[in-house]
N, C-alpha and C positions, 0 to 999 in steps of 0.2 A: 473465362478461362484465363486470358489474357493478363485481367487485372488480377486475378489470385496470384499468378506468376510472379504479376511487377513486385506487387506487395514481397511475395516470399522472400524475391532477392533483394528487394532494400531490406527486409528484416536482416539476411544473414551481412548483407554487408553494415550494418549498424551494430551487428552483433561484433564484428572483429573489428570494426573501428573501436568501441569501448571496450575492448579485450588489449589493446594497444595502450588504452588511456590508462585503463588500470592497471596495469604490469609496469607502464611508465611512472605512475603516480607514486607506486609504493615503494619503487628505487629510490628514489630521491629523497625517501625521509630520513632523518637524521640516525646516526649508531649504526652497529650491526650485528643482525640479527644472531650470529653464531656467538659473538662476545656475550652478547645479553643471557643467553642459554649457558654457555657455558660458565659465567659468573665475568664476575668485574676481574677477578683475582688469579683467572685460570690461566696458566701456562700458555703462550705463544702454540706449541705442539698441539694440548689438546682442542682449541681454535680453530685449527687449521684442518683436524683430523674431522671436526665438526661441519665445517665449511665441506669439504669434500664429499663427507656423508648426504647432505643437504643439497646438494649440485652447484653451493653457492660460489665456487672455485671454476666455475664454465662462464662461458663469455656470456652477454644477456642476451642477444639473437638466440644461444644455445639453449638458454634457461624457459625464453618464451615458447622456442619449437618444442620443447619437451613437456610444458603445460599442454600447449593446444595440441599437441597428438595423443594427452592423456583423455583432455576432455573428446575429444573426439570420438574415444574410446568409451566414454562414460566413466574415466577413472579420474577425479578431482584430486588425488593426492591423498595424503596422512600429516594430520595436523604435527607440527613442528615440537608440541609442548603435548600433547598428551598421546601422540602415537595413532590416534583413532582414522578409520577412514572418515576424510570429511562431509562425505554423502550420506554416512549414516548418522554423522554428526547434526548436519542441517536437516535430516528428517527427523528427528528427534525435536531439534525447533522449531521447525514449520508445524506441527501439528501442535502446537500452541498458539504461535505468532498468527495462523491463517483462520483457526475458529473465532479467536481475539479478533480482527479484524473484520469475519463473516459477521459474527454477532453485532460489531459496533457498525458497521453497516445496515445493517435491519434493523437498529432503534433508530438510525440516522434516517433511516427513506419511513419510519412511521413519524418521526419527528417533523422532517422538513416539509413531507408533500403535502398530508394535510394541514399543516401550518399556513405554509406557502396560498394553498389554495384559499385558506380562512382568511389570509390578509389578503386578498385582493376582494372574496367577495362578502365579507363580513359587513352589515347595511350599517354600524354603527361606525364612525368617526374615530372614535376612542379607541375599539378595538381595531382597527385597523393598523392608527400609530401604535398603541400596545405590543402587536405582532411585527409590526417594523423595531422597536426598539430593541424588542428580545433577540432578534435577529440577527440585528449589529451586536448588543453586548454578548450573546452565545459564540459569536464568532472572535470575540475580541479577547477570549479567554486564553491566557496561554495555558495547554496541555498541563504542565506540572504543575501551575496553581489551580487547575481544574479538580484535577486529579485529588490536591490534598482537601480543598474542602470537601468534596463527595467523603474522604476518609475518615473528616471532620464529622461529618452528617452519619454515614450509614455503616462506617467498617466496625467492627465488634471490638471490645477493649479501649477504645479513644473515640468514638463515635456517639454523637448524641441518642441515634437507635440503635445501634449494636444490631445488626441484622445480616451483613456479609462480613466474608473475610477481604483483609485487605493488604496482606503478605502472602508471598509465595505461589508453589501449584503442588499438589498432594503427590505424595511420594509414589503412590500405585498409579499415576497418571492416569489414562483413560478409562484405567480397570475399575476407576469408583466416578462412574460419570457422573454424577450428583454433586460431589465435591469439585470434580473438574470444573464444572459448569458456572458452580456458587463462585469460583477464585476467579472467573473471569469476569463477571457481572459490572463491578465495582469498573476497573479497565473500559468495560467494552461501554460502559456508560460516559465515561469520560470522553473518548474519540466521537460516539453518538453524539455528543451534545454539540461538539464541536462541528461534524460534518452536518449534522442535521441544519442546524444555523446557515450554513454554506447554500444546503439541496435547499432551505426554506427561500433565500432569497431569491436563487436562480429560477426556481417554480414560478415565485412572484414575479419575476421579471418575464420570461417565458410567456404564461399565460395575458399577463399585463398586455405585453405587444399584439396577443390576437382578439384581446377583449375588443376592439371596435373593429375588429378587420371583418370584411365581405364573409369570410366564413362562417363568424358568430353570427354573422346580422343573417346568412342564408338558413343556420339552424332556429334562429329566431320565431323565421316564418314559416318554420315548418309546425310551431307550436309551442317548442319548448323556451321555458323561463332565460332569462340572461345566465344565469348559474348551472342550470341543467346544461346548457350550453356548452360552458366553460368544462364543468366537468366531463361529459360524455361525448364532447367534439373537441375542444382544446387541450384536455391533456393527451387524447389519441394523436394529436398533431406536434403536440413535441417530444411525445415519445423516444421518438431517436434520437434527439438531443439530449434527452433525458439520461437514453441510456450509454449515451456517449461520455457523458459528464459522472454517472456513477462507476462504470467502467475505467475509467484514469482516476477517481478518487477513489476504488478500491486500492489503484496500485500504490496510490500516493499514500496512502492509507500506512504502508509500511513505514516509513519516517516518522509518524506521530505513537506507532507501537514502540519504537525505537526508548522516545520518553518514558511512555507509558510502563512499559516493562521493566524497565530499571528503577522507576516508582514505584511499582507494585512488586518488584522482585521477584515476577515470571521468567523462568528459563528460557525465553525463547529467542529469535534470531536476530532481534535488536539489541536485548542485551548481550546476547554469545557476540554480537559482530564488535562491540563495543570493548567485553573482553577480552576477543583475540587480537583488537588491534594492539590495547594494552600493553600484552604481553607479545606484541613483536611476532605473531607467528602468522609468517610472511607468505604462507602457503593458503593458509587457510582463509585470511583475509580474502586473497587475490580470488579465490575461488569462490567464497561466499558473494562476494562485489558484482561479480560476473554474473551467478545466477539471479541474483536479484535482479542485477541490469535486462537479461535473460525476459524474467517474468514481466517486469516495465513493458519491455519490448513487445512481450508478447500479447501483452493486455492489452496496449494500442492498436495490436492486429487486428484483435476479435473485437474493439469494441469498432474497429473499422468496416469489417466485414459484416458485423450487426445493422449499422450503421448503413450500411448499404442495402442489404436484405428488407431490414423496414421502412426503408423510404425508396420505392420505387424511381423516384424521378432523378437519383444519382445515375441509373443504369444508362438513363438517356444524357445525360450532362455531359459535354464534350471535353474530350479527351477522355471518355472511360473507356473509351478501345472499343463502343458499344454502339455509336451513334453514326455509324453507317451502313451498320447492321440493316 
């Protein structure tokens, strides 16, 4: 309980610090939001009225306090440009981004973990070398270039095979699940290949450290072959670390999704954030950045708790609050 309370306290303090950083960073951007929204040739009276309407004429501490009080009530404000509630706007985008990231992470696991095991356990030196080269090449491809290659290979209209859509999301959204999932396959494959290469290298490295350890030798003494011991014992032992990597990778994939969403014209969180930032929609941008930061921190907290639950050794580690119990 002490461990959980300490982590929750750190989570709250980190959120508070990030809110200050986001608020301050957006206020130092050049230009005046009210002037841009009113138009460069608008009279000063119109600009002043718009500043008062948006609350931009108040002091910065007052603006920050108003924003934080709204967040505490679950009110993220309204977009300066569209007038829509920011919370609803984010939800409409998140139902595209998070399925995209989830599908991409699933493909990455299907690529990375089995190939990581094969690259270590393969009997042929050529096969091991080939898998090592694939992991390096796959991780070195920029998301933009990799997406373009997949478009040229698999997309309808310009692709060689022409089997998948490459642009946009269905107007009916998830009411048409077949078309919705089909529109996410190419973007998810772009993310999955890049992330899968990283997971492949991690899996190979983590299992390689256990390959010559006493745990694997003990499993072989019980009658297992080396490969059986690595799969049945080694993977179970690296599971806590793999959960940590996968959880943090899921959060970090939002950054890669920004590039992929703009490339494939998906109206998700990444492309929406770029649009709001370009339109100087200050209230929307700061609330969206805060929610993304909160998601990153929440994933870190969840990974920390799962890692502790999967690895009992951490419960008795010095400084865990339970060593003297």
